[in-house]
C-alpha angles and dihedrals in degrees: 000000000000091000091046088064091056091045092053091050092047092054096042119103091228143342116326128215121233090252093052093048091046092054094046093051098036092234128132113256092236092056092043092054092065092048092050092049088054090059092043090055090048090052095242097112133046123208116222113191091200095235101084093260096324113118094202137028119218116225098173143049125215091259092050094057093040097239119137093216114028108231092218130244094298094061102024112115089208097059119114125208114211117228115270113237131197133210138166117275117249 
């Protein structure tokens, strides 16, 4: 199964999200995460968070959500996390 992950990424036209890879391989996302981390540690895969290095994208400002002090992206209920994508390392 570990080599099937690499094969799917080699034949893909671009980076794949965890959900896309999970569907192609017929493996639960939670199980696939561990397998992907194995290849990341080995240096074979690269993780792309989809936001150019930003782990979260803000969609609100403190005045938009009505809070006096914005809690920040970690606690904001209006923060979106872009899908994480994976591709082979160069």
